Backbone as XML, in Angstrom:
<?xml version="1.0"?>
<chain id="A" units="angstrom">
  <residue number="1" name="MET">
    <atom name="N" x="-224.492" y="-5.038" z="-40.202"/>
    <atom name="CA" x="-225.384" y="-4.551" z="-40.963"/>
    <atom name="C" x="-225.215" y="-3.667" z="-42.530"/>
  </residue>
  <residue number="2" name="SER">
    <atom name="N" x="-225.177" y="-3.324" z="-43.308"/>
    <atom name="CA" x="-225.611" y="-2.718" z="-44.558"/>
    <atom name="C" x="-225.641" y="-1.609" z="-44.351"/>
  </residue>
  <residue number="3" name="ASP">
    <atom name="N" x="-224.512" y="-0.424" z="-44.893"/>
    <atom name="CA" x="-224.924" y="0.876" z="-44.614"/>
    <atom name="C" x="-225.788" y="1.259" z="-45.734"/>
  </residue>
  <residue number="4" name="PRO">
    <atom name="N" x="-227.066" y="1.974" z="-45.878"/>
    <atom name="CA" x="-228.402" y="1.866" z="-46.300"/>
    <atom name="C" x="-226.820" y="3.085" z="-47.940"/>
  </residue>
  <residue number="5" name="GLY">
    <atom name="N" x="-226.285" y="3.894" z="-47.548"/>
    <atom name="CA" x="-225.196" y="4.677" z="-48.459"/>
    <atom name="C" x="-225.114" y="3.539" z="-49.320"/>
  </residue>
  <residue number="6" name="ASP">
    <atom name="N" x="-224.038" y="2.647" z="-49.051"/>
    <atom name="CA" x="-223.521" y="1.580" z="-49.736"/>
    <atom name="C" x="-224.652" y="0.807" z="-50.577"/>
  </residue>
  <residue number="7" name="GLU">
    <atom name="N" x="-225.674" y="0.463" z="-50.249"/>
    <atom name="CA" x="-226.719" y="0.004" z="-51.042"/>
    <atom name="C" x="-227.172" y="1.110" z="-52.128"/>
  </residue>
  <residue number="8" name="ARG">
    <atom name="N" x="-227.206" y="1.860" z="-52.176"/>
    <atom name="CA" x="-227.635" y="3.165" z="-52.847"/>
    <atom name="C" x="-226.878" y="3.075" z="-53.928"/>
  </residue>
  <residue number="9" name="GLU">
    <atom name="N" x="-225.082" y="3.521" z="-53.470"/>
    <atom name="CA" x="-224.107" y="3.542" z="-54.550"/>
    <atom name="C" x="-224.349" y="2.534" z="-55.374"/>
  </residue>
  <residue number="10" name="LEU">
    <atom name="N" x="-224.222" y="1.138" z="-54.850"/>
    <atom name="CA" x="-225.032" y="-0.163" z="-55.595"/>
    <atom name="C" x="-225.828" y="-0.200" z="-56.302"/>
  </residue>
  <residue number="11" name="ALA">
    <atom name="N" x="-226.893" y="0.262" z="-56.107"/>
    <atom name="CA" x="-227.874" y="0.563" z="-56.962"/>
    <atom name="C" x="-227.984" y="2.019" z="-57.996"/>
  </residue>
  <residue number="12" name="GLU">
    <atom name="N" x="-227.332" y="2.376" z="-57.606"/>
    <atom name="CA" x="-226.380" y="3.473" z="-58.879"/>
    <atom name="C" x="-225.749" y="2.969" z="-60.089"/>
  </residue>
  <residue number="13" name="ALA">
    <atom name="N" x="-224.688" y="2.014" z="-59.136"/>
    <atom name="CA" x="-223.470" y="1.645" z="-60.231"/>
    <atom name="C" x="-224.178" y="0.624" z="-61.035"/>
  </residue>
  <residue number="14" name="VAL">
    <atom name="N" x="-225.570" y="-0.214" z="-60.797"/>
    <atom name="CA" x="-225.822" y="-1.046" z="-61.422"/>
    <atom name="C" x="-226.706" y="-0.322" z="-62.446"/>
  </residue>
  <residue number="15" name="GLU">
    <atom name="N" x="-227.631" y="0.724" z="-62.408"/>
    <atom name="CA" x="-228.395" y="1.753" z="-62.949"/>
    <atom name="C" x="-227.036" y="2.099" z="-64.260"/>
  </residue>
  <residue number="16" name="ALA">
    <atom name="N" x="-225.844" y="2.796" z="-63.880"/>
    <atom name="CA" x="-225.234" y="3.008" z="-65.132"/>
    <atom name="C" x="-224.400" y="2.219" z="-65.791"/>
  </residue>
  <residue number="17" name="LEU">
    <atom name="N" x="-224.409" y="1.042" z="-64.835"/>
    <atom name="CA" x="-223.869" y="-0.406" z="-66.269"/>
    <atom name="C" x="-224.612" y="-0.502" z="-66.989"/>
  </residue>
  <residue number="18" name="ARG">
    <atom name="N" x="-226.219" y="-1.016" z="-66.639"/>
    <atom name="CA" x="-227.370" y="-1.185" z="-67.907"/>
    <atom name="C" x="-227.644" y="-0.276" z="-68.880"/>
  </residue>
  <residue number="19" name="ALA">
    <atom name="N" x="-227.540" y="1.625" z="-68.429"/>
    <atom name="CA" x="-227.416" y="2.778" z="-69.172"/>
    <atom name="C" x="-226.103" y="2.337" z="-70.351"/>
  </residue>
  <residue number="20" name="ALA">
    <atom name="N" x="-224.886" y="1.810" z="-70.072"/>
    <atom name="CA" x="-223.772" y="1.335" z="-70.678"/>
    <atom name="C" x="-224.139" y="0.262" z="-71.841"/>
  </residue>
  <residue number="21" name="GLU">
    <atom name="N" x="-224.704" y="-0.706" z="-70.922"/>
    <atom name="CA" x="-224.676" y="-1.983" z="-72.232"/>
    <atom name="C" x="-225.664" y="-1.287" z="-73.087"/>
  </residue>
  <residue number="22" name="GLU">
    <atom name="N" x="-226.395" y="-0.910" z="-72.693"/>
    <atom name="CA" x="-227.669" y="-0.494" z="-74.020"/>
    <atom name="C" x="-227.602" y="0.519" z="-75.091"/>
  </residue>
  <residue number="23" name="ARG">
    <atom name="N" x="-226.194" y="1.478" z="-73.847"/>
    <atom name="CA" x="-225.195" y="2.114" z="-75.270"/>
    <atom name="C" x="-224.732" y="1.125" z="-76.712"/>
  </residue>
  <residue number="24" name="VAL">
    <atom name="N" x="-223.732" y="-0.072" z="-75.386"/>
    <atom name="CA" x="-223.386" y="-0.426" z="-76.811"/>
    <atom name="C" x="-224.037" y="-1.410" z="-77.384"/>
  </residue>
  <residue number="25" name="ALA">
    <atom name="N" x="-225.114" y="-1.656" z="-77.151"/>
    <atom name="CA" x="-225.944" y="-2.818" z="-77.650"/>
    <atom name="C" x="-226.429" y="-2.129" z="-79.011"/>
  </residue>
  <residue number="26" name="ALA">
    <atom name="N" x="-226.506" y="-0.794" z="-79.147"/>
    <atom name="CA" x="-227.304" y="0.270" z="-80.184"/>
    <atom name="C" x="-225.781" y="0.347" z="-81.029"/>
  </residue>
  <residue number="27" name="ALA">
    <atom name="N" x="-224.861" y="0.860" z="-80.341"/>
    <atom name="CA" x="-223.670" y="0.732" z="-81.720"/>
    <atom name="C" x="-223.186" y="-0.533" z="-82.021"/>
  </residue>
  <residue number="28" name="LEU">
    <atom name="N" x="-223.356" y="-1.778" z="-81.464"/>
    <atom name="CA" x="-223.392" y="-2.832" z="-81.955"/>
    <atom name="C" x="-224.474" y="-3.290" z="-82.983"/>
  </residue>
  <residue number="29" name="ARG">
    <atom name="N" x="-225.634" y="-2.900" z="-82.808"/>
    <atom name="CA" x="-226.571" y="-2.876" z="-84.055"/>
    <atom name="C" x="-226.222" y="-1.996" z="-84.852"/>
  </residue>
  <residue number="30" name="ALA">
    <atom name="N" x="-225.906" y="-1.243" z="-84.971"/>
    <atom name="CA" x="-225.572" y="0.058" z="-86.265"/>
    <atom name="C" x="-224.171" y="-0.901" z="-86.500"/>
  </residue>
  <residue number="31" name="PHE">
    <atom name="N" x="-223.052" y="-1.313" z="-85.888"/>
    <atom name="CA" x="-221.991" y="-1.769" z="-86.238"/>
    <atom name="C" x="-222.114" y="-3.082" z="-87.108"/>
  </residue>
  <residue number="32" name="LEU">
    <atom name="N" x="-223.004" y="-3.473" z="-86.928"/>
    <atom name="CA" x="-223.440" y="-5.319" z="-87.808"/>
    <atom name="C" x="-224.636" y="-4.992" z="-88.615"/>
  </residue>
  <residue number="33" name="ALA">
    <atom name="N" x="-225.120" y="-3.468" z="-89.017"/>
    <atom name="CA" x="-226.238" y="-3.835" z="-89.862"/>
    <atom name="C" x="-225.562" y="-4.625" z="-91.151"/>
  </residue>
  <residue number="34" name="ARG">
    <atom name="N" x="-227.152" y="-4.926" z="-91.962"/>
    <atom name="CA" x="-226.934" y="-5.713" z="-92.727"/>
    <atom name="C" x="-226.269" y="-4.708" z="-93.823"/>
  </residue>
  <residue number="35" name="ASP">
    <atom name="N" x="-225.658" y="-5.405" z="-95.142"/>
    <atom name="CA" x="-225.419" y="-4.169" z="-96.632"/>
    <atom name="C" x="-226.142" y="-3.537" z="-96.921"/>
  </residue>
  <residue number="36" name="PRO">
    <atom name="N" x="-227.065" y="-2.091" z="-97.108"/>
    <atom name="CA" x="-227.994" y="-2.054" z="-97.641"/>
    <atom name="C" x="-228.223" y="-2.673" z="-99.120"/>
  </residue>
  <residue number="37" name="VAL">
    <atom name="N" x="-226.846" y="-3.114" z="-99.924"/>
    <atom name="CA" x="-226.519" y="-3.274" z="-101.446"/>
    <atom name="C" x="-227.086" y="-4.883" z="-101.394"/>
  </residue>
  <residue number="38" name="THR">
    <atom name="N" x="-226.428" y="-5.423" z="-100.407"/>
    <atom name="CA" x="-226.964" y="-7.020" z="-100.279"/>
    <atom name="C" x="-228.033" y="-7.294" z="-99.961"/>
  </residue>
  <residue number="39" name="GLY">
    <atom name="N" x="-228.220" y="-7.212" z="-98.579"/>
    <atom name="CA" x="-228.648" y="-7.560" z="-97.425"/>
    <atom name="C" x="-227.956" y="-8.156" z="-96.863"/>
  </residue>
  <residue number="40" name="ARG">
    <atom name="N" x="-227.179" y="-8.618" z="-96.709"/>
    <atom name="CA" x="-226.465" y="-9.576" z="-96.053"/>
    <atom name="C" x="-225.320" y="-9.070" z="-95.133"/>
  </residue>
  <residue number="41" name="PRO">
    <atom name="N" x="-225.220" y="-9.875" z="-93.930"/>
    <atom name="CA" x="-224.416" y="-9.014" z="-93.031"/>
    <atom name="C" x="-222.826" y="-8.866" z="-93.327"/>
  </residue>
  <residue number="42" name="VAL">
    <atom name="N" x="-222.224" y="-8.039" z="-92.899"/>
    <atom name="CA" x="-220.842" y="-7.537" z="-93.666"/>
    <atom name="C" x="-219.671" y="-8.811" z="-92.984"/>
  </residue>
  <residue number="43" name="HIS">
    <atom name="N" x="-219.225" y="-9.098" z="-93.618"/>
    <atom name="CA" x="-217.987" y="-10.347" z="-93.407"/>
    <atom name="C" x="-217.171" y="-9.945" z="-92.697"/>
  </residue>
  <residue number="44" name="GLY">
    <atom name="N" x="-217.006" y="-10.627" z="-91.134"/>
    <atom name="CA" x="-216.177" y="-10.398" z="-90.012"/>
    <atom name="C" x="-216.208" y="-9.779" z="-89.111"/>
  </residue>
  <residue number="45" name="ARG">
    <atom name="N" x="-217.911" y="-8.939" z="-89.626"/>
    <atom name="CA" x="-217.912" y="-7.996" z="-88.155"/>
    <atom name="C" x="-217.817" y="-8.438" z="-86.573"/>
  </residue>
  <residue number="46" name="ILE">
    <atom name="N" x="-218.666" y="-9.741" z="-86.664"/>
    <atom name="CA" x="-219.003" y="-9.997" z="-85.470"/>
    <atom name="C" x="-218.340" y="-10.692" z="-84.538"/>
  </residue>
  <residue number="47" name="GLY">
    <atom name="N" x="-216.923" y="-11.464" z="-85.053"/>
    <atom name="CA" x="-215.403" y="-11.446" z="-84.647"/>
    <atom name="C" x="-214.930" y="-10.256" z="-84.160"/>
  </residue>
  <residue number="48" name="ARG">
    <atom name="N" x="-214.692" y="-9.188" z="-84.852"/>
    <atom name="CA" x="-214.645" y="-8.066" z="-84.985"/>
    <atom name="C" x="-214.877" y="-7.220" z="-83.276"/>
  </residue>
  <residue number="49" name="ALA">
    <atom name="N" x="-216.657" y="-7.279" z="-83.620"/>
    <atom name="CA" x="-216.735" y="-6.942" z="-82.198"/>
    <atom name="C" x="-216.871" y="-7.667" z="-81.198"/>
  </residue>
  <residue number="50" name="ALA">
    <atom name="N" x="-216.753" y="-8.858" z="-81.169"/>
    <atom name="CA" x="-216.638" y="-9.645" z="-80.273"/>
    <atom name="C" x="-215.615" y="-8.907" z="-79.232"/>
  </residue>
  <residue number="51" name="ASP">
    <atom name="N" x="-214.382" y="-8.703" z="-80.473"/>
    <atom name="CA" x="-213.106" y="-8.641" z="-79.750"/>
    <atom name="C" x="-212.620" y="-7.483" z="-79.363"/>
  </residue>
  <residue number="52" name="ILE">
    <atom name="N" x="-213.711" y="-6.228" z="-79.717"/>
    <atom name="CA" x="-213.659" y="-4.918" z="-79.484"/>
    <atom name="C" x="-214.400" y="-4.927" z="-77.956"/>
  </residue>
  <residue number="53" name="THR">
    <atom name="N" x="-215.532" y="-5.748" z="-77.792"/>
    <atom name="CA" x="-216.607" y="-5.584" z="-76.478"/>
    <atom name="C" x="-215.567" y="-6.573" z="-75.450"/>
  </residue>
  <residue number="54" name="GLY">
    <atom name="N" x="-214.882" y="-7.610" z="-76.258"/>
    <atom name="CA" x="-214.333" y="-8.866" z="-74.986"/>
    <atom name="C" x="-215.834" y="-9.597" z="-74.888"/>
  </residue>
  <residue number="55" name="TRP">
    <atom name="N" x="-216.837" y="-9.714" z="-75.568"/>
    <atom name="CA" x="-217.828" y="-10.583" z="-75.186"/>
    <atom name="C" x="-218.323" y="-11.630" z="-75.317"/>
  </residue>
  <residue number="56" name="GLY">
    <atom name="N" x="-217.442" y="-12.082" z="-76.410"/>
    <atom name="CA" x="-217.626" y="-13.236" z="-77.400"/>
    <atom name="C" x="-218.588" y="-13.266" z="-78.237"/>
  </residue>
  <residue number="57" name="GLN">
    <atom name="N" x="-218.541" y="-14.359" z="-79.533"/>
    <atom name="CA" x="-219.410" y="-13.529" z="-80.683"/>
    <atom name="C" x="-220.877" y="-14.109" z="-80.480"/>
  </residue>
  <residue number="58" name="GLN">
    <atom name="N" x="-221.182" y="-15.432" z="-79.337"/>
    <atom name="CA" x="-222.352" y="-15.706" z="-79.232"/>
    <atom name="C" x="-223.299" y="-14.719" z="-78.602"/>
  </residue>
  <residue number="59" name="ARG">
    <atom name="N" x="-222.373" y="-13.946" z="-77.248"/>
    <atom name="CA" x="-223.493" y="-12.668" z="-76.863"/>
    <atom name="C" x="-223.304" y="-11.744" z="-77.756"/>
  </residue>
  <residue number="60" name="VAL">
    <atom name="N" x="-222.557" y="-11.292" z="-78.625"/>
    <atom name="CA" x="-222.753" y="-10.225" z="-79.810"/>
    <atom name="C" x="-223.658" y="-10.199" z="-80.655"/>
  </residue>
  <residue number="61" name="LYS">
    <atom name="N" x="-223.880" y="-11.936" z="-81.057"/>
    <atom name="CA" x="-224.863" y="-12.137" z="-81.462"/>
    <atom name="C" x="-226.350" y="-11.884" z="-81.350"/>
  </residue>
  <residue number="62" name="GLU">
    <atom name="N" x="-226.705" y="-12.121" z="-79.925"/>
    <atom name="CA" x="-227.735" y="-11.976" z="-79.138"/>
    <atom name="C" x="-227.933" y="-11.175" z="-78.715"/>
  </residue>
  <residue number="63" name="THR">
    <atom name="N" x="-226.798" y="-9.842" z="-78.668"/>
    <atom name="CA" x="-227.177" y="-8.467" z="-78.429"/>
    <atom name="C" x="-227.651" y="-8.042" z="-79.662"/>
  </residue>
  <residue number="64" name="VAL">
    <atom name="N" x="-227.489" y="-8.112" z="-80.699"/>
    <atom name="CA" x="-227.885" y="-7.449" z="-81.700"/>
    <atom name="C" x="-229.449" y="-8.181" z="-82.165"/>
  </residue>
  <residue number="65" name="THR">
    <atom name="N" x="-229.445" y="-9.560" z="-82.155"/>
    <atom name="CA" x="-230.427" y="-9.933" z="-82.341"/>
    <atom name="C" x="-231.346" y="-10.750" z="-81.281"/>
  </residue>
  <residue number="66" name="PRO">
    <atom name="N" x="-232.309" y="-10.137" z="-80.089"/>
    <atom name="CA" x="-232.722" y="-10.607" z="-79.092"/>
    <atom name="C" x="-233.899" y="-12.020" z="-79.220"/>
  </residue>
  <residue number="67" name="GLU">
    <atom name="N" x="-234.035" y="-12.160" z="-80.785"/>
    <atom name="CA" x="-234.903" y="-13.476" z="-80.374"/>
    <atom name="C" x="-234.116" y="-14.615" z="-80.871"/>
  </residue>
  <residue number="68" name="LEU">
    <atom name="N" x="-232.722" y="-14.551" z="-81.322"/>
    <atom name="CA" x="-231.648" y="-15.401" z="-80.928"/>
    <atom name="C" x="-231.596" y="-15.911" z="-79.842"/>
  </residue>
  <residue number="69" name="ALA">
    <atom name="N" x="-231.082" y="-15.257" z="-78.864"/>
    <atom name="CA" x="-230.938" y="-15.148" z="-77.089"/>
    <atom name="C" x="-232.793" y="-16.048" z="-76.787"/>
  </residue>
  <residue number="70" name="VAL">
    <atom name="N" x="-233.827" y="-15.718" z="-76.838"/>
    <atom name="CA" x="-234.232" y="-16.399" z="-76.662"/>
    <atom name="C" x="-234.496" y="-17.803" z="-77.278"/>
  </residue>
  <residue number="71" name="ARG">
    <atom name="N" x="-234.609" y="-17.715" z="-78.366"/>
    <atom name="CA" x="-234.568" y="-19.196" z="-78.947"/>
    <atom name="C" x="-233.868" y="-20.317" z="-78.697"/>
  </residue>
  <residue number="72" name="ARG">
    <atom name="N" x="-232.468" y="-19.732" z="-78.621"/>
    <atom name="CA" x="-231.081" y="-20.908" z="-77.688"/>
    <atom name="C" x="-231.829" y="-21.010" z="-76.193"/>
  </residue>
  <residue number="73" name="ARG">
    <atom name="N" x="-232.060" y="-20.048" z="-75.819"/>
    <atom name="CA" x="-232.284" y="-20.233" z="-74.205"/>
    <atom name="C" x="-233.981" y="-21.237" z="-74.193"/>
  </residue>
  <residue number="74" name="ALA">
    <atom name="N" x="-234.794" y="-21.610" z="-75.121"/>
    <atom name="CA" x="-235.689" y="-22.315" z="-75.708"/>
    <atom name="C" x="-235.208" y="-23.610" z="-75.743"/>
  </residue>
  <residue number="75" name="GLN">
    <atom name="N" x="-234.171" y="-23.612" z="-76.997"/>
    <atom name="CA" x="-233.619" y="-24.886" z="-76.566"/>
    <atom name="C" x="-232.630" y="-25.890" z="-75.842"/>
  </residue>
  <residue number="76" name="ARG">
    <atom name="N" x="-232.144" y="-24.667" z="-75.142"/>
    <atom name="CA" x="-232.004" y="-25.577" z="-73.657"/>
    <atom name="C" x="-232.418" y="-25.993" z="-72.905"/>
  </residue>
  <residue number="77" name="ASP">
    <atom name="N" x="-233.813" y="-25.197" z="-73.060"/>
    <atom name="CA" x="-234.115" y="-25.783" z="-71.768"/>
    <atom name="C" x="-235.401" y="-26.737" z="-72.383"/>
  </residue>
  <residue number="78" name="ASP">
    <atom name="N" x="-235.397" y="-26.764" z="-73.265"/>
    <atom name="CA" x="-235.746" y="-28.386" z="-73.996"/>
    <atom name="C" x="-234.533" y="-29.318" z="-73.920"/>
  </residue>
  <residue number="79" name="GLY">
    <atom name="N" x="-233.825" y="-29.518" z="-74.228"/>
    <atom name="CA" x="-232.922" y="-30.481" z="-73.885"/>
    <atom name="C" x="-232.227" y="-30.707" z="-72.368"/>
  </residue>
  <residue number="80" name="LYS">
    <atom name="N" x="-232.707" y="-29.894" z="-71.762"/>
    <atom name="CA" x="-232.502" y="-29.941" z="-70.153"/>
    <atom name="C" x="-233.960" y="-30.885" z="-69.704"/>
  </residue>
  <residue number="81" name="GLU">
    <atom name="N" x="-235.154" y="-30.674" z="-70.252"/>
    <atom name="CA" x="-236.126" y="-31.434" z="-70.093"/>
    <atom name="C" x="-236.283" y="-33.131" z="-70.835"/>
  </residue>
  <residue number="82" name="GLY">
    <atom name="N" x="-235.231" y="-33.387" z="-71.618"/>
    <atom name="CA" x="-235.308" y="-34.465" z="-72.676"/>
    <atom name="C" x="-234.396" y="-34.975" z="-71.814"/>
  </residue>
  <residue number="83" name="ARG">
    <atom name="N" x="-233.407" y="-34.782" z="-71.314"/>
    <atom name="CA" x="-232.307" y="-35.594" z="-70.150"/>
    <atom name="C" x="-232.844" y="-36.076" z="-68.917"/>
  </residue>
  <residue number="84" name="ARG">
    <atom name="N" x="-233.299" y="-35.022" z="-68.334"/>
    <atom name="CA" x="-234.217" y="-35.565" z="-67.041"/>
    <atom name="C" x="-235.416" y="-37.397" z="-66.950"/>
  </residue>
</chain>
């Protein structure tokens, strides 16, 4: 049987990890903000952010733009239904 102290420690660690991920996401949004003059993304920043975080470009993009993650999940789900 598991120790309640272990479960509490795990829950606290998970909460700390979620808070850290939110701070990373906020930093990524600032780092990847569009150029105020041109309105375009700054060249090379997504790749650099992926290198710094170790997350990969797709996760970086989806962290900065949650709508992109939703859209990609929907496309994957549609593709799975079509293959059945």
